[in-house]
N, C-alpha and C positions, 0 to 999 in steps of 0.2 A: 484545612486540608490535612489528611492523615499522613503519617510518615511514609507509607507505601505509595501514596499518590505523589509525594514530593520526589520520589525516586524517578518518576517519569520525566523529570526535568533535568536529569543528570548530565546530558550531553550538550555542551556549548550553548547554554541559555544566557543570552545577553540581558542587559537591563534597560535597553533603550526602547524596546517594544513591550508594553505591558501585556501580561498573560493572566488569564483567569482560568480556573478549573471548574468545569461544569459537568453535570451528569445528564446523559441522554437516555430517556426511557425507550426501549425497543418494543416491538409489537407484542411480544410475549410477556412483557412486564419486567424483564431483566434490564439492568442499567449498565451504562458504560461511560468511561471518562472521556471528556472532550477538553483538549487544550485550545483555548480561544485566544489568538494573538490579535491585539487591538492596535493597528497603526495610528500614530498621531495624526497623519494626513492620509485619508483614504483615496485610493485611485483604482479604477477598474473594478472587475467583478470579484466577489469573494472566492476563496479557494477551499475545497474539501480535500484534505491530505490524508491518504490511506497508506498504512505501513505494510510490511511483508509478513510472512508466515511465522517467523520466529521473533520478530521485533515488536516494538510498541512505539508510541509517539516520541518517547524520550530519545530514541536514536536520531531523530530528524528535527530536533528543535533548532539546530543551527540554521538549516535551510528555511525552516518556517519563519525564523526571525529575520532572515535576509529578505524573504518575501514581504514580511511586515514592514521592513525599512523602506521597501520600494512602494509601499502604499496598499498592499493586498491584505485584506482581513482574512486570516487563516484559521481554519478549524481542523485540528488534528483529532480524529475520532479513533478510539481504541476498538479494535475488532473484538467481538464477543469471544470470550475464552482466553484473551490475551491481557497482559498488563494487569490492571486492577479492575477489569470488568467483572460484574457479579455472576455472569453465566459460568457454568462448569468449565474449568480450565481445559484448553485444547479441544473443545467440543463444538459441534454445530449439527443440527438435525439434518440439514439438507443444503443444496446449492440455492434453492429458492429462499430459504431462511437468510442466508448470507446476502443475497441480492435484495431482499426486503429490508435488511438492516441498512444497506447503502441507501435505499430509497427513503427510509426514515431520516437518515443523516442529511440527505439532500434537502428534504422538506424543512428540516430543522435549520439548516444554514440559510435557506431562502427566507424563512419566516423571521429569523433572528436579525437579518440584515435588511429586509425589505427589497432585496434584489430580485430581478426576474430571471437572471441567469447566473450560473457559477462555473468556475473552472474545476475540473477533476484532475488530481495529481496522485498517481499511484507508483509506489516503489516495489520492485521485485514481485512477490506473490500478489501484493495489493494492486499491481498493474494488471494482472490477469483478472482479478475480481472486477476492477473498474472497466476493463474492456468488455467483459461479459455483460456488465450492467449497461454500458453505452449501446450495446447491440440490442438490448431489450427495452430500454427506457424511452421516455418522451424526450427526444433530443432537443426540443425547443427550449428546454431549461439548461442545456449544456453549451457553454461558450467554447470550451476547448478541452482536450484530453492530453495530458502529459504523462508519459510512461518512462520511468527511470529504471533501466536494467530489468524490464518486466519479465515475470515468470511465465511467459507464453510458450517457450520452447527450451526447457531446461536440459542441461547436460547431466545433472545429478538426479537420480531417481532411486526409489526403493528397489530392493532386489526382487527377483522373480519369486523366491521363497517367501519373502515378506508379503508380496502381493497375494499369494495363495493363502497365507495366514489371515490376511485382512478379509478376503472373501469368506473364509470359514467364520471369522468373527462376526461378520455382518449378519450371518444367519443365527448364530447362537449368542454372541455377546457384542452387539454393535458399539457398546461403550468401552470396549477394551482398548488399551493404549498401545501405540507403536511409535518407535523412534522416527522423528523427522530426520531425513538423511543429510542434515546440514550442521551437525554438531561439532565439526572441525572449524574453529573460528578463523583459521587461515584462509578458508574459502571466501570469507567476507572482506578481509582487509589485509594489507601488508604492513600496516601501521602498528608497531608494537604496543603503543599506548592504547589504541582502540581494541586490540586483541585482549589486552588485560581488562579493559572495560567490559567486553563481552563475557569473558570468563567469570567475572564477578557480578554480572547483572542478574539480580534475583527474579526479574520479570521475563527474561528470555525464555521462549517456549521451546522445549526439547522434544515433547511427545504430544501426539494428537490421537483422537479416537478413530476407530475404524469408520464410523459414519462421517467424521470430518474428512478423512481421506477420500471417501466416496464422493462427498460434496465437492471436493477439489477436482476430482476426475470429471464430474459432471459439468463443472465450469469449463474444463477443456473441451468437452463435447459441444457445449453451447457455442463456443468460439469456432470450433472446427466445422460445425453444421450451419453456421450463419450465412454462408454464401458469399460469392465474390461481390465486392463493392458494398457490402452490408453495413460497414461502419461509416456513419454519416456525420461524423464530428471532426473538426480540424484537429489533427493529431501531431504531436511532437514526440519523437523517440530519442532518448538520451542513453547511449551505450557506454559501458566500461570496457576499454580496450583489452584489459587483462582479466576479464571475467572468467572464472572457473565454474560458475554455476549456470550461466545462461549461454545458449548457442546464439551468438549475435547474428550470424549470417542467416540462420533459419528464422530468427525473429524478424529481420528485415523482409525476408521473402513473404512471411505470413502477413505482415501488416501491409505490404505492397498489394497483396491479393485482397485483403479485407477492406481497405480504405477506399472511399469513393473519390479521393483527391490525393495528390502527392503528400506523403508523410515527410515532415521535416526531421532530418536525422542529424544528430550531433554525436560525435565520438570523442571520448576523453581518455587520456592515458591514466587509467585507474583500475583498481580491483572492484569487485562487485558492488560493495557499498561505497559509492563515490563520496558520500557524506563524510566518510572517515579518512579521506586523504589529508595529509598534512597541509596541503595548499588546495583550497577548494573555491577560491574567489571566482574563477571562470565558471565553475559549475553553478554557483549561486546566480551569476549574471545570466546564464542560459535559462535557468528556471524562471527568473523574473521576466525575461522576454517571452517565455513560452506560455505562461498562464493567461496572457491576453491574446492567445492565438486566434480566437474567433473574431476579433475586431478587425 
């Protein structure tokens, strides 16, 4: 494993659940890093764990290890353009390409484990991506969907001026870069240690292309146009009570409208990245309970 790949293990990697580093080939030939957590005693369905827009799997190794200790085989897949993925940094051609990447990852997990179903777990923007995927995918393969502070209804957005600049760039320079409006690390956590971690994280994504911004917007449109009761997957929603990025009330309303059954909602006294709280044992316990939500 290269030094850059080792950096994805930076946050709270224990040594009681073995982890391997694997490369997943996407449909266009690009490759992306997968952290594969191997529990000594397997129980339940495997978990596909998807990170947020600025993050990478290393932010969430603590919770992945907790899931591993509970018996879940966990696959943390790096989104194209993030972390150590080989695709152009901060870039994606379209929403369909991002959704196809998820489908490739789902098939990879099912083939690697021999399982017929898996649990989807998405944090922040990754929760938006997985919600859009679950609305369009063959849900027969999906046991449950767990959304942690999902980026479905954000409080933080790019300015109107930046949106206009993105529109112009889409015509003339779709690969032009724009700041992701989350570069203030205090939005993610109140924990001084983890703010320092974020400030020094070389893989944290601060900018994305105009076409990636459009892809993100089109994921929003997929969700908004899905229709009432269109989400056919058992869903758990975990909210951070002190979230400054996500509108929690609007998120609950949206999922109540989308889901075809009651959404299990858990609220924790935490900032947006619940993983970074100084005490997160309750969070880990909730996660371990939720990934088996379809059973």
